[in-house]
N, CA, C and O of each residue as an XYZ file, in Angstrom:
316
protein
N     -25.038    -16.026     20.738
C     -25.238    -15.140     21.866
C     -23.902    -14.971     22.583
O     -23.134    -15.920     22.743
N     -23.652    -13.754     23.002
C     -22.441    -13.413     23.724
C     -22.827    -12.884     25.100
O     -23.756    -12.086     25.221
N     -22.116    -13.325     26.138
C     -22.359    -12.829     27.491
C     -21.177    -11.972     27.920
O     -20.019    -12.323     27.697
N     -21.496    -10.836     28.542
C     -20.429     -9.942     28.989
C     -20.826     -9.266     30.290
O     -22.009     -9.206     30.629
N     -19.849     -8.760     31.014
C     -20.069     -7.959     32.219
C     -20.245     -6.512     31.774
O     -19.521     -6.027     30.904
N     -21.216     -5.830     32.380
C     -21.482     -4.442     32.007
C     -21.553     -3.571     33.247
O     -21.721     -4.056     34.366
N     -21.420     -2.274     33.019
C     -21.471     -1.305     34.108
C     -22.047     -0.006     33.549
O     -21.739      0.388     32.424
N     -22.887      0.656     34.349
C     -23.512      1.897     33.892
C     -23.898      2.734     35.100
O     -24.084      2.211     36.199
N     -24.018      4.038     34.886
C     -24.519      4.891     35.957
C     -26.038      5.075     35.830
O     -26.646      5.805     36.613
N     -26.647      4.404     34.833
C     -28.090      4.399     34.628
C     -28.574      2.957     34.756
O     -27.993      2.055     34.154
N     -29.634      2.733     35.537
C     -30.146      1.375     35.708
C     -30.664      0.856     34.367
O     -31.506      1.496     33.738
N     -30.162     -0.309     33.925
C     -30.580     -0.826     32.623
C     -31.956     -1.483     32.696
O     -32.376     -1.963     33.749
N     -32.645     -1.496     31.565
C     -33.879     -2.265     31.469
C     -33.496     -3.734     31.344
O     -32.397     -4.055     30.892
N     -34.394     -4.620     31.741
C     -34.071     -6.050     31.661
C     -33.885     -6.488     30.209
O     -32.877     -7.108     29.868
N     -34.852     -6.167     29.364
C     -34.787     -6.523     27.948
C     -34.705     -5.244     27.130
O     -35.654     -4.459     27.108
N     -33.599     -5.031     26.468
C     -33.432     -3.865     25.602
C     -33.602     -4.331     24.159
O     -32.682     -4.880     23.553
N     -34.791     -4.102     23.627
C     -35.080     -4.517     22.249
C     -35.186     -3.313     21.311
O     -35.470     -3.471     20.124
N     -34.958     -2.116     21.844
C     -35.171     -0.909     21.055
C     -33.901     -0.160     20.659
O     -33.908      0.550     19.653
N     -32.825     -0.291     21.406
C     -31.659      0.562     21.152
C     -30.875      0.182     19.900
O     -30.050      0.965     19.430
N     -31.119     -1.003     19.358
C     -30.409     -1.432     18.153
C     -31.381     -2.158     17.222
O     -32.203     -2.952     17.680
N     -31.292     -1.891     15.931
C     -32.184     -2.587     14.991
C     -31.775     -4.044     14.733
O     -32.549     -4.812     14.163
N     -30.574     -4.420     15.147
C     -30.081     -5.769     14.849
C     -29.761     -6.603     16.080
O     -29.565     -7.814     15.972
N     -29.704     -5.969     17.252
C     -29.232     -6.654     18.449
C     -30.210     -6.472     19.605
O     -30.815     -5.411     19.764
N     -30.356     -7.532     20.416
C     -31.165     -7.482     21.631
C     -30.226     -7.720     22.801
O     -29.348     -8.581     22.737
N     -30.415     -6.950     23.879
C     -29.598     -7.084     25.073
C     -30.486     -7.525     26.230
O     -31.514     -6.909     26.510
N     -30.074     -8.605     26.901
C     -30.768     -9.088     28.093
C     -29.872     -8.792     29.288
O     -28.804     -9.387     29.432
N     -30.307     -7.874     30.144
C     -29.529     -7.445     31.307
C     -30.095     -8.096     32.566
O     -31.290     -7.989     32.841
N     -29.236     -8.770     33.330
C     -29.677     -9.503     34.517
C     -28.577     -9.483     35.575
O     -27.463     -9.023     35.325
N     -28.913     -9.992     36.766
C     -27.991     -9.928     37.919
C     -27.564     -8.484     38.178
O     -26.393     -8.204     38.436
N     -28.523     -7.587     38.105
C     -28.240     -6.158     38.253
C     -27.992     -5.838     39.731
O     -28.829     -6.115     40.590
N     -26.836     -5.254     40.002
C     -26.473     -4.863     41.367
C     -26.201     -3.370     41.412
O     -25.429     -2.841     40.612
N     -26.842     -2.700     42.352
C     -26.614     -1.270     42.561
C     -25.491     -1.110     43.570
O     -25.524     -1.712     44.643
N     -24.487     -0.292     43.224
C     -23.353     -0.087     44.129
C     -23.130      1.400     44.345
O     -23.165      2.197     43.408
N     -22.900      1.752     45.606
C     -22.613      3.139     45.963
C     -21.131      3.417     45.730
O     -20.267      2.641     46.139
N     -20.857      4.525     45.074
C     -19.481      4.981     44.888
C     -19.424      6.443     45.320
O     -20.456      7.043     45.620
N     -18.239      7.009     45.352
C     -18.081      8.404     45.788
C     -18.934      9.375     44.975
O     -19.474     10.340     45.516
N     -19.050      9.115     43.676
C     -19.778     10.026     42.788
C     -21.270      9.732     42.709
O     -21.988     10.433     41.996
N     -21.756      8.723     43.414
C     -23.180      8.384     43.359
C     -23.392      6.883     43.298
O     -22.939      6.142     44.170
N     -24.088      6.443     42.258
C     -24.475      5.046     42.131
C     -24.040      4.517     40.765
O     -24.132      5.213     39.754
N     -23.565      3.275     40.759
C     -23.331      2.585     39.490
C     -24.078      1.252     39.545
O     -24.396      0.742     40.619
N     -24.341      0.719     38.391
C     -24.992     -0.574     38.265
C     -24.048     -1.512     37.541
O     -23.533     -1.197     36.469
N     -23.830     -2.674     38.146
C     -23.029     -3.717     37.519
C     -23.967     -4.872     37.220
O     -24.813     -5.222     38.043
N     -23.816     -5.470     36.031
C     -24.747     -6.509     35.614
C     -24.161     -7.355     34.498
O     -23.160     -6.998     33.877
N     -24.802     -8.471     34.263
C     -24.446     -9.348     33.153
C     -25.358     -9.010     31.983
O     -26.532     -8.685     32.164
N     -24.804     -9.091     30.788
C     -25.572     -8.806     29.582
C     -25.376     -9.935     28.583
O     -24.251    -10.302     28.244
N     -26.498    -10.476     28.119
C     -26.468    -11.403     26.985
C     -26.808    -10.591     25.744
O     -27.851     -9.940     25.678
N     -25.926    -10.638     24.775
C     -26.111     -9.907     23.526
C     -26.472    -10.928     22.462
O     -25.736    -11.890     22.245
N     -27.620    -10.721     21.786
C     -28.062    -11.685     20.785
C     -28.635    -10.979     19.570
O     -29.062     -9.826     19.642
N     -28.634    -11.685     18.466
C     -29.242    -11.142     17.261
C     -30.761    -11.183     17.418
O     -31.285    -11.856     18.306
N     -31.451    -10.467     16.559
C     -32.910    -10.502     16.574
C     -33.410    -11.936     16.354
O     -34.378    -12.357     16.986
N     -32.759    -12.677     15.471
C     -33.151    -14.066     15.207
C     -32.942    -14.939     16.442
O     -33.813    -15.746     16.769
N     -31.819    -14.800     17.133
C     -31.578    -15.551     18.365
C     -32.632    -15.211     19.417
O     -33.092    -16.090     20.146
N     -33.011    -13.940     19.496
C     -34.028    -13.496     20.444
C     -35.375    -14.152     20.139
O     -36.059    -14.620     21.049
N     -35.750    -14.186     18.882
C     -37.021    -14.806     18.487
C     -37.020    -16.281     18.850
O     -38.018    -16.790     19.359
N     -35.925    -16.972     18.601
C     -35.815    -18.396     18.959
C     -35.907    -18.563     20.470
O     -36.614    -19.448     20.952
N     -35.197    -17.720     21.229
C     -35.205    -17.778     22.691
C     -36.621    -17.597     23.230
O     -37.077    -18.381     24.062
N     -37.311    -16.570     22.759
C     -38.663    -16.276     23.236
C     -39.628    -17.388     22.828
O     -40.487    -17.776     23.620
N     -39.501    -17.898     21.622
C     -40.376    -18.978     21.156
C     -40.205    -20.220     22.023
O     -41.194    -20.838     22.417
N     -38.963    -20.593     22.324
C     -38.709    -21.758     23.171
C     -39.264    -21.540     24.581
O     -39.822    -22.456     25.185
N     -39.107    -20.336     25.090
C     -39.622    -20.010     26.424
C     -41.152    -20.100     26.460
O     -41.726    -20.650     27.400
N     -41.793    -19.565     25.444
C     -43.253    -19.639     25.363
C     -43.734    -21.084     25.216
O     -44.752    -21.461     25.796
N     -43.011    -21.883     24.450
C     -43.373    -23.295     24.297
C     -43.291    -24.035     25.629
O     -44.171    -24.836     25.947
N     -42.238    -23.773     26.414
C     -42.104    -24.408     27.730
C     -43.240    -23.974     28.659
O     -43.788    -24.790     29.400
N     -43.586    -22.703     28.616
C     -44.681    -22.214     29.446
C     -46.005    -22.849     29.029
O     -46.818    -23.207     29.881
N     -46.225    -22.989     27.720
C     -47.466    -23.605     27.248
C     -47.537    -25.069     27.663
O     -48.607    -25.557     28.027
N     -46.408    -25.775     27.611
C     -46.381    -27.165     28.050
C     -46.758    -27.274     29.529
O     -47.493    -28.182     29.918
N     -46.260    -26.362     30.341
C     -46.591    -26.369     31.772
C     -48.072    -26.065     31.980
O     -48.720    -26.691     32.819
N     -48.606    -25.124     31.237
C     -50.035    -24.789     31.337
C     -50.883    -25.989     30.918
O     -51.867    -26.320     31.580
N     -50.503    -26.634     29.826
C     -51.245    -27.806     29.359
C     -51.226    -28.923     30.399
O     -52.254    -29.555     30.647
N     -50.065    -29.172     31.010
C     -49.950    -30.225     32.017
C     -50.815    -29.908     33.231
O     -51.483    -30.794     33.764
N     -50.810    -28.658     33.669
C     -51.639    -28.268     34.811
C     -53.121    -28.363     34.478
O     -53.917    -28.783     35.318
N     -53.493    -27.985     33.288
C     -54.898    -28.065     32.870
C     -55.358    -29.510     32.837
O     -56.413    -29.839     33.381
N     -54.583    -30.367     32.210
C     -54.942    -31.785     32.140
C     -54.993    -32.410     33.533
O     -55.875    -33.217     33.827
N     -54.047    -32.034     34.381
C     -54.030    -32.565     35.747
C     -55.278    -32.132     36.518
O     -55.865    -32.931     37.248
N     -55.676    -30.891     36.361
C     -56.858    -30.419     37.083
C     -58.138    -31.070     36.566
O     -59.140    -31.130     37.278
N     -58.100    -31.557     35.329
C     -59.243    -32.261     34.753
C     -59.204    -33.761     35.060
O     -60.137    -34.495     34.735
N     -58.109    -34.205     35.693
C     -57.962    -35.614     36.027
C     -57.482    -36.478     34.868
O     -57.564    -37.704     34.935
N     -56.984    -35.855     33.811
C     -56.475    -36.568     32.651
C     -54.990    -36.849     32.869
O     -54.227    -35.974     33.279
N     -54.602    -38.089     32.583
C     -53.178    -38.435     32.765
C     -52.476    -38.562     31.451
O     -51.279    -38.847     31.416
């Protein structure tokens, strides 16, 4: 994964999974700035392969499932 600073006159989507068949772009820390000609957006972009994206999402889902399981067990009084 590569992280870079980006700038655009169009507000980026958070997760761009469609513009490239091989690359996924994660745009975050999006800031809207007024300039003489209108508005620009400055943001950070993580560029990753489709495989890196799948691993990232899988790990994120696993962490969320672990939290759900812990909350469920806690609400049932299971330690």
